[in-house]
N, C-alpha and C positions, 0 to 999 in steps of 0.2 A: 429576805433572807434568812434562812430561820435564826432562830438563837445559838446554836452548835456550833454553825459552821463561824457567825460572827464573832464568840466564843475561840476556837478554832486560828480564824486568821491574824485574834489576836493576840494570844498565846506565840505564833510563829515570829511577829512582828516582833514582839520582846526576845526572844532567839535571838530575831537578826540582830539586831541593835545588839546580846550581850554578848555576842562573838566578832563582834566591831569596835564592841568597846577594849574587850581582853586582845583582841589584834592589837590597837592599837597603842593600848599599853604595853602589849610584852615589844611590839615595834621600840618606845620610848625609851623602852628599859635597855633594849639594845644598844641603841645609839647613843646612849649614855652614859654605858659601860665605855665607848671608842670615844678617844681623843682626833678628834681629823687632826694634822698634820702637816697640808697646804694649803696655802691660800692664794690669794693675787699678788700678798706682797709679797712674799716668803716670810712673812713676819715671824714666824716659830727658828727658823734658818737665821744663819751665818754662813761665809763664804770662804776660799781661800781656791788660791789659781797659781802655779808652781808657770813651769816655763812651755811656748810651745814644742814640744819632745821633737826631734830631728830623727832622722835613720843616722843608724850609727851612735847612737846613744850609749854611753859605755856605765851611769852611774856617777860620772863629775859632775860639779858643777857646770854647765852648757856659758860656752866664750859664743862673743861674737868675734867679726872680720879681723876685727884688730885682736885677736884675744882676750881680748877682758873681758874677765867675771860679768855675766850678765845678774839682772838682780828678780829674784821671782815677782810676779805681779802682786802676790801680798794677800792679807785678809780684807774679804767685804770690796773691795776693787771688780770691779763686773767687768773688765775687760771683753772687747768685740763682744758682749752682751752674752756669751759663754750659757748664759741662764737667764730664760725667760718664762710668764707666764701665761699660757694662753684660755680662754674660755672654748669647752666642748659642749655642749650640751649641759649650758648653764654650770660647767662644772670645771675649774679650773685642773692645769695639765700644765705639768713642768717641761722642757724641753731643755734636756741639759743637750751644747753640739759638742764637743768632744774637743774643739777645734786647741782649747788650751788642757796643759792636764792639773785637775785641781778635784773641787769638792764642793759641794753643797754639805752641814753638818749639824745637825739639830743645836739649838740654845740650850735645851736642858739633858741631861742627861736619863738613862734608865736602866731599870737592874730585872726585874723579871715582867716580863710582857708578854704580847703578840700582836704581832706588826702584821700590815699587811698592805701590800700595794698591786699596781696593774702599771704592768711596762711593754712598752714595744719599740721597734726598732726602727729609726730614720732610716737614709738614703744612705748620707753623706760619711764619709772618715776621711783623716788627714793621716800625715809623720807621726808615730815609725807604724802605723798597722794600716796603711794605703793597700797589703795585698797579704791583711788577716782577719781574721775573723772578726767581728762587730763585736767589743769587748766593751763592760761598763762594771756595775759591783755598789753590795753595799756590804758595809763595813760597821761592825758593832764593836759594841764594849769599846770606845775611843776614847781615847786620854792624852791627856801632853801637848804639843805643837807638831801643826802639820809638818812634812817636812822628814823627817823622820825616816824612812822606806829609801829603797833602792831610789825609786823613783823623784822622791825628794818631793812629796805632793802631800803625802796622806799622815796621819794619825796612828799612831802604834794601835792596831785593834787586832780582831778575826774578819773573812773576808766571805761574803756568800760572794760565789763570782753570779754576776750575768754574761755571758759571752753565746752568741749563734752555736747551733747546734755544730760541729762538722772536724776538723783535725788536731783544732785546740784544747778542746773540751767540751763540756757541757752547763746550759745557768743550774745550780747549785753546788760544785765544785765550790774545796777548800782553800784556801788559800792563807799564808802568816804571810802577819803585813808588819816588818820589824819584826824584835825579839820572842816572838808568842808562841806561845805552846800548847800543843792538844791529844787529849786519846782518841780516838777514834776505832771502829772493828774495819778493819781493812783486808784485804789481802794485799801481804807488797812483791811484785817483783823487780829484777835491779833497776826498772823503769821508774816507776813510779808505785805510790796506794794507791789502791781501788777502794772505796767504800761496801762494805758487804755485811749485814748485820745479822748474820751468819757466823762470823766470822772471831775470833778474838781479839782484844783493844792489842793497840801499842801506840806507842808516844809518837806525834810529832813535833816538829820544827822544834827552837831555839835545846840545844845541847843533846839534840839523838842523832842517830844518822839515821831517822827514814824522812828526810826530806822535809823541806818545808808546802806541801800540796797535798789534796787528799783526790784523787777523782769521784765524783758523783756519781749516783746511777742515772745512767741516761732516762732526763726524763720525755717526756709528751709536751713540747715546744712546741704554741701557736705559727703558722706561716705568717712569713714576712708582715710585716704591717699593721698584725693582730695583735690584743692586748692576750698579757700572760699572767695568772694570779700567781702575787709569790708571798707567800707567807717567811714568818721569821717568828720562832719561838720560844724562849731563853730562861731556864728559870734553873736558880743556884745552882750557877758554872755546869749548864748542860744547852744545847742548842741544838737546835731542827731546821735544816735548809729542805721548804716545799715548794714544789713549784706543780702550778695546775692540778694540785689536789695531791701531790704523789712525794711521799718522800723519802728524797734523797742526798740523804746525809743527817748523820747523827753526832754530835762531838759532846765530849766533855773534857770533865777538867779546864776548864778553859783558864789560860794562864799564860804569865811573862814570865821571861829570868830576868833576874839581874846582879852582877856578881856572884854568880850560881848560885844563886838562891831562887826558887820554882815563889810568884808572887800569882793570886785569884789574879783573874783578870774576866770579871764576870759583870761588872756594870758602866757605863757611860757612853757617851755620843754615838748619834749615827749617821754615818756620814753616806751621799750619794756618788761614785765616783765621774769625772768626764774624764774619760781617756780615751781620746781619740778615734769616738764615732757616737754619733747623735742617738740620742732615745730620748722616752718620753714613758713620765709618769702619773698616775695619778689617783686621789683612792685614796690616798698614803696616810694610816687610821691606825692606832693603837692602843694597847688597854692592860691592865696590869691586870694579874695573875696570881694566883697564891698557890699552885702546886703545879706540876708541869701533867697536860691530860694524862689520864688514865689511860687514853688512848693508846697513847706514845710512851709506855713506860717498857713495852718489850724494846724499845731499842735501843734501849743501857742496860 
């Protein structure tokens, strides 16, 4: 083998090693920027369970057969094992049975961040949604105590709805949880507001005449039982709902109303709902951001 060939092989080998090193450093930096929120012990989460809500619920405190008030299950009491973690391909997977209304919620609060998760639907449903689409959600900027909403279950927050595409809505829809308020570019008809990035912004929620719900652009949801990629980006009172890479909702002026005063609601804990449907989550991770990514500024 001549000297020139040996030299070329040596240079090529160095190049391969250098590329491998750069790749490893890049992956490590990306990994270091993201905080994994899910482990087998749910060590970064607390939980709250309220009631096994039945058909005919009207917003009042449930009562038993004798008419006596039923107490909520409460905090960190995993009744009926509603929340459990299994392992799939050496990765923790959170199962939410949905049998009791409730949530797991982060112990930490977050402000400006990018959240990613993978979710898929199970097969079980419970009252009061046996005849309805499977439903869950990510509630963000959550503050205060659980149980202040119509369902007596969740904290004051903004909802990134997760729901099977059907007659009731789409994943990425927005719901006010409690007396929250936002602005959204939307078209309004007598029934509902629908997100349209080309429409002028309208107020939504507490103190407005536009309701507490905005329909998202319909996402390309995966087939039942397949994993969907869910992303939530929040920065300085703005948020984006992204489903399988598609922006389906953009919101601004994230706030709540107290005694007719508008107060920013742009930071807080993250809740994952248990809402009468079996749902699975994995690869839940979050990282801080110092600006809204340039690619998404057009939505505001």
